[in-house]
All heavy atoms as an XYZ file, in Angstrom:
822
protein
N     110.817    101.307    103.713
C     109.888    102.383    103.979
C     110.603    103.729    103.822
O     110.045    104.649    103.232
C     109.311    102.231    105.382
C     108.275    103.255    105.722
S     107.627    102.952    107.352
C     105.943    103.326    107.091
N     111.824    103.814    104.346
C     112.566    105.072    104.240
C     112.845    105.439    102.793
O     112.780    106.613    102.425
C     113.875    104.987    105.026
C     113.650    105.012    106.511
O     112.633    105.499    106.972
N     114.587    104.462    107.254
N     113.149    104.447    101.974
C     113.415    104.720    100.560
C     112.181    105.329     99.902
O     112.277    106.294     99.146
C     113.834    103.425     99.837
C     115.199    102.965    100.326
C     113.857    103.612     98.328
C     115.597    101.599     99.844
N     111.021    104.788    100.204
C     109.805    105.312     99.590
C     109.407    106.670    100.149
O     108.876    107.504     99.421
C     108.666    104.320     99.755
C     108.780    103.116     98.827
C     107.695    102.115     99.114
C     108.717    103.549     97.386
N     109.663    106.902    101.431
C     109.370    108.228    102.001
C     110.214    109.281    101.306
O     109.720    110.351    100.929
C     109.588    108.227    103.523
C     108.493    107.412    104.213
C     109.611    109.651    104.078
C     108.727    107.187    105.693
N     111.488    108.982    101.109
C     112.377    109.920    100.408
C     111.909    110.093     98.967
O     111.895    111.205     98.435
C     113.842    109.430    100.470
C     114.728    110.215     99.534
C     114.359    109.510    101.893
N     111.496    109.001     98.340
C     111.019    109.069     96.964
C     109.780    109.963     96.849
O     109.673    110.778     95.935
C     110.697    107.663     96.462
O     110.206    107.699     95.157
N     108.856    109.826     97.779
C     107.652    110.668     97.768
C     108.037    112.129     97.992
O     107.544    113.021     97.298
C     106.630    110.193     98.828
C     105.523    111.212     99.018
C     106.053    108.852     98.426
N     108.932    112.398     98.934
C     109.343    113.774     99.201
C     110.039    114.398     97.998
O     109.806    115.566     97.681
C     110.260    113.838    100.424
C     109.500    113.686    101.713
O     108.296    113.909    101.772
N     110.195    113.285    102.751
N     110.901    113.635     97.328
C     111.626    114.183     96.187
C     110.728    114.340     94.957
O     111.022    115.158     94.089
C     112.805    113.282     95.832
C     113.934    113.355     96.833
C     115.102    112.458     96.464
O     114.973    111.657     95.511
O     116.132    112.555     97.144
N     109.678    113.570     94.875
C     108.824    113.590     93.695
C     107.474    114.229     93.959
O     106.512    114.008     93.222
C     108.649    112.163     93.192
C     109.983    111.589     92.718
C     109.997    110.102     92.570
N     108.984    109.600     91.665
C     108.710    108.297     91.536
N     109.370    107.419     92.225
N     107.782    107.910     90.712
N     107.391    115.074     94.963
C     106.120    115.712     95.320
C     105.551    116.525     94.160
O     104.366    116.444     93.858
C     106.297    116.602     96.564
O     106.724    115.777     97.637
C     105.011    117.286     96.943
N     106.400    117.294     93.497
C     105.919    118.101     92.366
C     105.434    117.202     91.227
O     104.425    117.500     90.579
C     106.999    119.054     91.898
C     107.288    120.154     92.916
C     108.319    121.105     92.382
N     107.830    121.712     91.148
C     107.509    122.984     91.011
N     107.653    123.796     92.025
N     107.074    123.461     89.870
N     106.151    116.117     90.970
C     105.735    115.177     89.925
C     104.370    114.576     90.257
O     103.502    114.467     89.385
C     106.768    114.061     89.789
C     106.349    112.942     88.857
C     107.215    111.706     88.999
O     108.369    111.813     89.430
O     106.702    110.611     88.679
N     104.186    114.215     91.508
C     102.906    113.645     91.938
C     101.798    114.680     91.772
O     100.708    114.372     91.284
C     102.988    113.155     93.398
C     104.015    112.032     93.517
C     101.632    112.700     93.896
C     104.445    111.751     94.946
N     102.085    115.913     92.174
C     101.105    116.986     92.023
C     100.739    117.220     90.568
O      99.559    117.428     90.239
N     101.722    117.178     89.690
C     101.466    117.364     88.268
C     100.623    116.218     87.711
O      99.666    116.447     86.960
C     102.790    117.471     87.503
C     102.686    117.753     86.013
C     101.996    119.086     85.776
C     104.071    117.747     85.393
N     100.963    114.993     88.097
C     100.169    113.840     87.643
C      98.726    113.960     88.110
O      97.793    113.682     87.355
C     100.755    112.530     88.178
C     101.990    112.097     87.427
C     102.379    110.681     87.759
N     101.358    109.779     87.222
C     101.037    108.623     87.780
N     101.627    108.223     88.883
N     100.113    107.851     87.243
N      98.549    114.348     89.372
C      97.192    114.499     89.903
C      96.455    115.646     89.206
O      95.260    115.554     88.949
C      97.240    114.730     91.411
C      97.771    113.561     92.190
C      96.729    112.611     92.626
N      95.780    113.392     93.433
C      94.496    113.133     93.492
N      94.008    112.114     92.891
N      93.694    113.886     94.193
N      97.177    116.728     88.909
C      96.548    117.895     88.275
C      96.076    117.594     86.853
O      95.076    118.150     86.401
C      97.517    119.072     88.262
N      96.788    116.712     86.157
C      96.382    116.398     84.782
C      95.427    115.208     84.716
O      95.104    114.736     83.640
C      97.599    116.161     83.857
C      98.421    117.418     83.716
C      98.428    114.996     84.307
N      94.993    114.707     85.872
C      93.922    113.728     85.863
C      94.231    112.353     86.424
O      93.379    111.472     86.364
N      95.428    112.134     86.944
C      95.719    110.817     87.528
C      94.896    110.638     88.798
O      94.773    111.552     89.613
C      97.201    110.696     87.851
N      94.328    109.476     88.952
C      93.517    109.218     90.139
C      94.418    108.885     91.328
O      95.597    108.581     91.182
C      92.579    108.035     89.867
O      93.334    106.850     89.696
N      93.820    108.959     92.512
C      94.561    108.571     93.718
C      94.989    107.116     93.621
O      96.078    106.751     94.052
C      93.703    108.781     94.957
C      93.499    110.220     95.281
C      92.591    110.391     96.465
N      92.273    111.801     96.580
C      92.252    112.461     97.703
N      92.479    111.846     98.828
N      91.970    113.736     97.728
N      94.131    106.309     93.060
C      94.443    104.882     92.916
C      95.662    104.679     92.012
O      96.496    103.818     92.271
C      93.252    104.136     92.354
C      93.506    102.645     92.188
C      92.254    101.956     91.775
N      91.321    102.014     92.871
C      90.791    100.961     93.470
N      91.089     99.770     93.041
N      89.965    101.091     94.465
N      95.767    105.474     90.947
C      96.910    105.341     90.034
C      98.212    105.699     90.750
O      99.232    105.021     90.583
C      96.717    106.229     88.810
N      98.194    106.758     91.561
C      99.390    107.161     92.307
C      99.719    106.110     93.358
O     100.884    105.726     93.532
C      99.192    108.557     92.942
C     100.366    108.917     93.831
C      99.001    109.608     91.854
N      98.704    105.620     94.045
C      98.906    104.575     95.047
C      99.510    103.327     94.406
O     100.470    102.746     94.918
C      97.572    104.237     95.721
C      97.614    103.201     96.834
C      98.227    103.814     98.093
C      96.222    102.695     97.134
N      98.975    102.924     93.269
C      99.481    101.748     92.558
C     100.923    101.953     92.110
O     101.739    101.034     92.188
C      98.582    101.439     91.342
O      97.240    101.271     91.797
C      99.040    100.198     90.620
N     101.253    103.155     91.662
C     102.615    103.449     91.220
C     103.609    103.230     92.355
O     104.630    102.571     92.173
C     102.708    104.892     90.730
C     104.122    105.333     90.416
C     104.225    106.827     90.145
O     103.219    107.525     90.023
N     105.443    107.316     90.054
N     103.309    103.750     93.532
C     104.252    103.632     94.641
C     104.262    102.238     95.255
O     105.298    101.782     95.732
C     103.989    104.727     95.678
C     104.555    106.040     95.241
C     103.763    106.960     94.589
C     105.882    106.334     95.442
C     104.283    108.155     94.153
C     106.429    107.530     95.003
C     105.619    108.446     94.358
N     103.140    101.545     95.215
C     103.144    100.154     95.680
C     103.944     99.271     94.715
O     104.648     98.361     95.146
C     101.726     99.635     95.855
C     100.992    100.153     97.079
C      99.566     99.604     97.120
C     101.724     99.805     98.356
N     103.847     99.553     93.425
C     104.641     98.804     92.445
C     106.128     99.083     92.642
O     106.962     98.178     92.533
C     104.212     99.165     91.029
N     106.460    100.324     92.950
C     107.857    100.665     93.230
C     108.344     99.943     94.483
O     109.461     99.422     94.516
C     107.988    102.180     93.402
C     109.400    102.650     93.540
C     109.496    104.164     93.591
O     108.713    104.845     92.906
O     110.383    104.663     94.328
N     107.498     99.888     95.490
C     107.838     99.157     96.714
C     108.063     97.686     96.418
O     109.017     97.068     96.915
C     106.718     99.325     97.739
O     106.910     98.495     98.842
N     107.200     97.100     95.603
C     107.331     95.693     95.239
C     108.628     95.450     94.459
O     109.332     94.473     94.711
C     106.120     95.245     94.421
C     106.100     93.787     93.987
C     106.031     92.873     95.211
C     104.931     93.533     93.060
N     108.955     96.344     93.536
C     110.175     96.180     92.739
C     111.428     96.235     93.620
O     112.331     95.401     93.475
C     110.239     97.259     91.658
N     111.469     97.204     94.529
C     112.621     97.317     95.428
C     112.720     96.085     96.320
O     113.806     95.530     96.527
C     112.517     98.613     96.273
C     113.532     98.625     97.385
C     112.689     99.830     95.390
N     111.594     95.624     96.830
C     111.585     94.460     97.713
C     112.009     93.196     96.982
O     112.797     92.406     97.504
C     110.194     94.277     98.327
O     109.821     95.473     99.007
C     110.165     93.130     99.305
N     111.504     92.993     95.763
C     111.876     91.809     95.000
C     113.364     91.812     94.658
O     114.031     90.770     94.743
C     111.034     91.703     93.728
C     109.582     91.308     93.915
C     108.830     91.395     92.587
C     109.466     89.923     94.498
N     113.878     92.970     94.274
C     115.303     93.058     93.950
C     116.158     92.771     95.185
O     117.122     91.992     95.126
C     115.633     94.431     93.377
N     115.807     93.378     96.302
C     116.560     93.155     97.534
C     116.459     91.705     97.986
O     117.442     91.110     98.439
C     116.063     94.086     98.636
N     115.287     91.102     97.842
C     115.103     89.710     98.227
C     115.917     88.765     97.367
O     116.536     87.814     97.866
N     115.933     89.013     96.067
C     116.721     88.167     95.167
C     118.209     88.273     95.483
O     118.925     87.263     95.513
C     116.452     88.560     93.717
N     118.668     89.486     95.743
C     120.077     89.675     96.104
C     120.375     88.986     97.432
O     121.406     88.331     97.587
C     120.424     91.179     96.154
C     120.401     91.770     94.747
C     121.784     91.405     96.802
C     120.471     93.278     94.702
N     119.466     89.099     98.388
C     119.668     88.476     99.693
C     119.728     86.959     99.615
O     120.598     86.328    100.227
N     118.824     86.355     98.846
C     118.832     84.897     98.698
C     120.101     84.454     97.978
O     120.739     83.469     98.374
C     117.557     84.421     97.955
C     117.688     82.971     97.523
C     116.337     84.605     98.826
N     120.490     85.177     96.939
C     121.714     84.821     96.211
C     122.941     84.916     97.120
O     123.806     84.027     97.103
C     121.882     85.725     94.992
N     123.014     85.975     97.920
C     124.147     86.108     98.844
C     124.134     85.018     99.908
O     125.196     84.492    100.270
C     124.132     87.484     99.509
C     124.675     88.631     98.686
C     124.484     89.960     99.417
C     126.128     88.418     98.364
N     122.967     84.654    100.398
C     122.873     83.590    101.400
C     123.360     82.268    100.829
O     124.108     81.527    101.481
C     121.441     83.460    101.902
N     122.943     81.966     99.601
C     123.401     80.735     98.962
C     124.900     80.774     98.684
O     125.602     79.767     98.854
C     122.616     80.492     97.673
C     121.137     80.156     97.850
C     120.432     80.099     96.504
C     120.964     78.864     98.612
N     125.405     81.933     98.283
C     126.836     82.072     98.014
C     127.660     81.897     99.280
O     128.636     81.140     99.300
C     127.122     83.437     97.387
C     128.576     83.731     97.061
C     129.042     82.852     95.911
C     128.759     85.193     96.731
N     127.262     82.565    100.354
C     127.985     82.444    101.618
C     127.902     81.015    102.140
O     128.899     80.450    102.615
C     127.455     83.452    102.667
C     128.001     83.164    104.049
C     127.799     84.868    102.245
N     126.736     80.394    102.041
C     126.594     79.002    102.463
C     127.476     78.074    101.644
O     128.095     77.147    102.178
N     127.548     78.324    100.350
C     128.408     77.511     99.486
C     129.878     77.670     99.825
O     130.637     76.699     99.831
N     130.293     78.903    100.100
C     131.691     79.155    100.476
C     132.006     78.487    101.810
O     133.080     77.901    101.990
C     131.984     80.675    100.520
C     133.312     80.972    101.178
C     131.932     81.260     99.120
N     131.078     78.556    102.752
C     131.314     77.941    104.061
C     131.441     76.425    103.977
O     132.169     75.811    104.759
C     130.211     78.328    105.045
C     130.245     79.759    105.565
C     129.054     80.020    106.474
C     131.535     80.041    106.300
N     130.734     75.809    103.034
C     130.856     74.351    102.893
C     132.222     73.951    102.343
O     132.647     72.814    102.519
C     129.759     73.777    101.975
O     129.854     74.389    100.698
C     128.382     73.985    102.568
N     132.896     74.875    101.680
C     134.228     74.579    101.148
C     135.325     74.692    102.200
O     136.427     74.193    101.999
C     134.543     75.519     99.979
C     133.606     75.420     98.772
C     133.952     76.489     97.754
C     133.662     74.038     98.155
N     135.030     75.352    103.306
C     136.036     75.522    104.354
C     136.199     74.239    105.160
O     135.248     73.492    105.351
C     135.626     76.669    105.289
C     135.561     78.061    104.686
C     135.055     79.051    105.718
C     136.922     78.485    104.181
N     137.410     73.995    105.641
C     137.629     72.802    106.475
C     137.119     73.045    107.896
O     137.860     73.450    108.780
C     139.149     72.625    106.438
C     139.670     74.007    106.211
C     138.654     74.707    105.377
N     135.834     72.813    108.105
C     135.214     73.037    109.408
C     135.195     71.731    110.203
O     135.154     70.639    109.628
C     133.787     73.545    109.238
C     133.633     74.897    108.541
C     132.163     75.181    108.286
C     134.257     75.993    109.358
N     135.213     71.817    111.529
C     135.078     70.599    112.338
C     133.730     69.926    112.070
O     132.774     70.555    111.618
C     135.142     71.110    113.782
C     135.638     72.486    113.707
C     135.380     73.005    112.337
N     133.638     68.644    112.359
C     132.409     67.888    112.107
C     131.210     68.459    112.866
O     130.077     68.276    112.478
C     132.615     66.428    112.473
C     133.576     65.722    111.560
C     133.569     64.244    111.838
C     134.684     63.552    111.097
N     134.447     63.442    109.690
N     131.478     69.177    113.926
C     130.416     69.782    114.720
C     129.666     70.854    113.922
O     128.510     71.157    114.187
C     131.020     70.384    116.000
C     130.075     70.899    117.048
C     129.198     69.770    117.571
C     130.854     71.512    118.187
N     130.313     71.433    112.935
C     129.745     72.535    112.162
C     129.320     72.087    110.773
O     129.642     72.715    109.788
C     130.753     73.683    112.046
C     131.060     74.336    113.337
C     132.254     74.072    113.996
C     130.160     75.201    113.918
C     132.540     74.682    115.197
C     130.438     75.811    115.119
C     131.628     75.547    115.763
N     128.585     71.015    110.690
C     128.086     70.534    109.400
C     127.042     71.536    108.878
O     126.129     71.924    109.584
C     127.462     69.147    109.573
C     126.787     68.666    108.334
N     127.473     68.357    107.183
C     125.478     68.450    108.061
C     126.621     67.974    106.261
N     125.397     68.017    106.774
N     127.188     71.954    107.629
C     126.269     72.927    107.026
C     125.447     72.256    105.930
O     125.907     72.106    104.807
C     127.050     74.101    106.424
C     127.789     74.990    107.400
C     128.671     75.977    106.662
C     126.805     75.725    108.275
N     124.228     71.846    106.245
C     123.380     71.273    105.198
C     122.896     72.378    104.265
O     122.820     73.551    104.660
C     122.214     70.662    105.971
C     122.132     71.466    107.216
C     123.552     71.877    107.530
N     122.573     72.037    103.030
C     122.033     73.073    102.134
C     120.685     73.556    102.650
O     119.919     72.786    103.241
C     121.894     72.354    100.792
C     121.911     70.907    101.120
C     122.664     70.740    102.401
N     120.371     74.833    102.443
C     119.081     75.343    102.944
C     117.921     74.723    102.166
O     117.989     74.604    100.942
C     119.171     76.849    102.690
C     120.209     77.009    101.652
C     121.146     75.861    101.774
N     116.885     74.332    102.873
C     115.723     73.756    102.179
C     115.034     74.824    101.318
O     114.859     75.961    101.755
C     114.797     73.315    103.309
C     115.549     73.487    104.571
C     116.734     74.330    104.307
N     114.677     74.464    100.099
C     114.024     75.441     99.216
C     112.740     76.018     99.803
O     112.445     77.196     99.594
C     113.728     74.641     97.942
C     114.671     73.493     97.980
C     114.916     73.192     99.424
N     111.993     75.208    100.546
C     110.751     75.711    101.137
C     111.046     76.826    102.142
O     110.342     77.835    102.181
C     109.979     74.578    101.813
C     108.655     74.990    102.461
C     107.712     75.551    101.406
C     108.024     73.817    103.171
N     112.104     76.662    102.912
C     112.461     77.689    103.890
C     112.854     78.992    103.181
O     112.470     80.083    103.617
C     113.613     77.207    104.767
C     113.899     78.166    105.907
C     114.954     77.636    106.836
N     114.472     76.403    107.468
C     115.261     75.519    108.037
N     116.553     75.682    108.059
N     114.752     74.427    108.588
N     113.607     78.886    102.096
C     113.964     80.084    101.328
C     112.720     80.740    100.737
O     112.598     81.969    100.752
C     114.945     79.728    100.214
C     116.367     79.413    100.630
C     117.178     78.953     99.421
C     117.025     80.605    101.276
N     111.797     79.936    100.235
C     110.581     80.480     99.638
C     109.715     81.188    100.679
O     109.185     82.273    100.422
C     109.790     79.365     98.953
N     109.580     80.586    101.855
C     108.774     81.203    102.921
C     109.412     82.510    103.380
O     108.725     83.531    103.554
C     108.581     80.217    104.099
C     108.007     80.912    105.314
C     107.690     79.069    103.678
N     110.738     82.503    103.547
C     111.430     83.730    103.957
C     111.266     84.822    102.900
O     111.020     85.990    103.227
C     112.906     83.439    104.204
N     111.386     84.444    101.640
C     111.230     85.406    100.551
C     109.807     85.960    100.528
O     109.602     87.171    100.375
C     111.572     84.725     99.226
C     111.679     85.662     98.070
C     112.801     86.440     97.897
C     110.654     85.761     97.146
C     112.906     87.312     96.826
C     110.746     86.620     96.080
C     111.877     87.398     95.911
N     108.805     85.097    100.707
C     107.411     85.530    100.723
C     107.152     86.531    101.849
O     106.527     87.567    101.634
C     106.476     84.321    100.876
C     105.058     84.706    101.138
C     104.245     85.175    100.114
C     104.530     84.636    102.417
C     102.935     85.543    100.359
C     103.220     85.003    102.667
C     102.424     85.454    101.637
N     107.636     86.219    103.052
C     107.414     87.133    104.168
C     108.157     88.446    103.973
O     107.662     89.509    104.351
C     107.791     86.480    105.501
C     106.705     85.611    106.046
C     106.850     84.233    106.060
C     105.522     86.151    106.511
C     105.838     83.422    106.532
C     104.505     85.348    106.993
C     104.660     83.976    107.009
N     109.327     88.381    103.370
C     110.066     89.613    103.111
C     109.299     90.503    102.121
O     109.202     91.714    102.300
C     111.454     89.280    102.565
C     112.359     90.463    102.562
S     113.208     90.831    101.044
C     112.396     89.996     99.799
N     108.720     89.897    101.093
C     107.933     90.667    100.128
C     106.684     91.245    100.800
O     106.326     92.408    100.573
C     107.563     89.796     98.907
C     106.533     90.478     98.024
C     108.811     89.473     98.097
N     106.047     90.465    101.652
C     104.853     90.957    102.354
C     105.193     92.143    103.254
O     104.480     93.154    103.264
C     104.225     89.835    103.183
N     106.277     92.048    103.981
C     106.697     93.159    104.852
C     107.072     94.374    104.014
O     106.745     95.514    104.363
C     107.857     92.715    105.769
C     108.494     93.897    106.469
C     107.364     91.708    106.788
N     107.745     94.157    102.891
C     108.100     95.269    102.004
C     106.883     95.984    101.466
O     106.845     97.217    101.392
N     105.864     95.227    101.087
C     104.629     95.857    100.610
C     103.912     96.606    101.729
O     103.406     97.710    101.515
C     103.699     94.812    100.003
C     104.026     94.403     98.577
C     103.108     93.282     98.114
C     103.916     95.588     97.644
N     103.863     96.013    102.907
C     103.230     96.710    104.040
C     103.978     97.991    104.390
O     103.367     99.002    104.724
C     103.165     95.787    105.256
C     102.105     94.698    105.192
C     102.225     93.770    106.401
C     100.713     95.309    105.135
N     105.298     97.950    104.302
C     106.083     99.156    104.589
C     105.868    100.221    103.515
O     106.049    101.408    103.781
C     107.564     98.805    104.684
N     105.476     99.819    102.314
C     105.231    100.781    101.250
C     103.855    101.405    101.271
O     103.595    102.384    100.576
N     102.953    100.876    102.092
C     101.574    101.386    102.113
C     101.516    102.816    102.634
O     100.839    103.671    102.053
C     100.659    100.447    102.942
C      99.320    101.084    103.219
C     100.482     99.126    102.221
N     102.222    103.114    103.705
C     102.146    104.457    104.306
C     102.659    105.528    103.344
O     101.953    106.513    103.092
C     102.882    104.492    105.662
C     102.131    103.618    106.664
C     103.012    105.925    106.183
C     102.865    103.410    107.973
N     103.868    105.379    102.772
C     104.295    106.402    101.812
C     103.400    106.464    100.574
O     103.158    107.552    100.039
C     105.715    105.972    101.428
C     106.162    105.059    102.490
C     104.936    104.424    103.046
N     102.882    105.326    100.125
C     102.010    105.325     98.943
C     100.707    106.062     99.235
O     100.227    106.839     98.403
C     101.738    103.887     98.501
N     100.135    105.833    100.402
C      98.907    106.548    100.774
C      99.176    108.039    100.915
O      98.352    108.867    100.540
C      98.326    105.985    102.063
C      97.702    104.613    101.841
C      96.947    104.112    103.021
N      95.781    104.963    103.226
C      95.265    105.232    104.411
N      95.797    104.726    105.496
N      94.217    106.006    104.531
N     100.338    108.377    101.483
C     100.693    109.787    101.634
C     100.794    110.452    100.258
O     100.315    111.575    100.063
C     102.021    109.889    102.374
C     102.466    111.288    102.626
C     103.699    111.302    103.501
N     104.267    112.618    103.492
C     105.537    112.880    103.628
N     106.390    111.899    103.816
N     105.987    114.107    103.594
N     101.412    109.756     99.295
C     101.535    110.306     97.940
C     100.164    110.431     97.280
O      99.880    111.432     96.621
C     102.446    109.414     97.102
N      99.316    109.428     97.458
C      97.996    109.447     96.820
C      97.106    110.541     97.390
O      96.237    111.055     96.688
C      97.333    108.080     96.975
N      97.307    110.905     98.648
C      96.448    111.894     99.286
C      96.974    113.322     99.179
O      96.391    114.231     99.759
C      96.235    111.528    100.759
C      95.390    110.280    100.902
O      94.545    110.005    100.072
N      95.650    109.511    101.941
N      98.073    113.517     98.443
C      98.597    114.877     98.280
C      97.598    115.738     97.507
O      97.008    115.298     96.521
C      99.914    114.855     97.512
C     101.161    114.464     98.277
C     102.349    114.371     97.331
C     101.461    115.458     99.383
N      97.436    116.968     97.966
C      96.616    117.937     97.253
C      97.422    118.424     96.047
O      98.544    118.886     96.211
C      96.267    119.105     98.178
C      95.463    120.173     97.479
O      94.571    119.812     96.696
O      95.744    121.363     97.725
N      96.880    118.327     94.821
C      97.664    118.713     93.644
C      98.173    120.150     93.695
O      99.323    120.418     93.336
C      96.686    118.518     92.482
C      95.683    117.560     92.975
C      95.576    117.783     94.448
N      97.357    121.075     94.148
C      97.780    122.484     94.187
C      98.915    122.679     95.187
O      99.919    123.361     94.874
C      96.603    123.365     94.545
N      98.819    122.087     96.352
C      99.873    122.214     97.353
C     101.140    121.497     96.900
O     102.254    121.981     97.147
C      99.396    121.642     98.685
N     100.997    120.380     96.210
C     102.161    119.634     95.741
C     102.902    120.403     94.663
O     104.143    120.346     94.611
C     101.731    118.272     95.216
N     102.189    121.112     93.819
C     102.849    121.890     92.762
C     103.608    123.082     93.335
O     104.586    123.550     92.748
C     101.837    122.342     91.719
C     101.316    121.243     90.813
C     100.179    121.748     89.943
C     102.430    120.691     89.948
N     103.161    123.609     94.478
C     103.859    124.726     95.128
C     105.015    124.256     95.991
O     105.804    125.079     96.453
C     102.874    125.515     96.003
C     102.009    126.443     95.200
C     101.130    127.255     96.111
N      99.861    126.521     96.148
C      99.120    126.303     97.221
N      99.495    126.767     98.373
N      98.005    125.632     97.146
N     105.126    122.961     96.218
C     106.160    122.405     97.110
C     107.551    122.636     96.537
O     107.803    122.496     95.372
C     105.909    120.904     97.289
C     106.869    120.224     98.225
C     106.720    120.335     99.592
C     107.929    119.481     97.720
C     107.590    119.715    100.449
C     108.799    118.849     98.580
C     108.642    118.962     99.941
O     109.510    118.347    100.802
N     108.471    123.057     97.395
C     109.868    123.284     96.961
C     110.733    122.227     97.536
O     110.952    121.967     98.609
C     110.340    124.654     97.421
C     109.672    125.779     96.689
C     110.271    126.073     95.334
O     111.445    125.746     95.101
O     109.550    126.612     94.497
């Protein structure tokens, strides 16, 4: 959410210009939701890859039998990834709505 808030603040003039030349609120909203989805998917893929890497490294260590590390079930990874994407999209709604509701004239004057 913070990344998108900063993105909206830094791109206020761009948003105002897009709105002034005819972009609809829906187009601006879709742009920022797509950006939110892209950031979330990238972060999720990196997170799953790191989790698998750390789990793989831990299985190579000589751990006591008490610390048996089974491989993570694919369904659990998929559910976690799905919820992470859902939360990322929900966190992107507020900044996206804020960008879509900017007044073009006020956005163009923004410094």
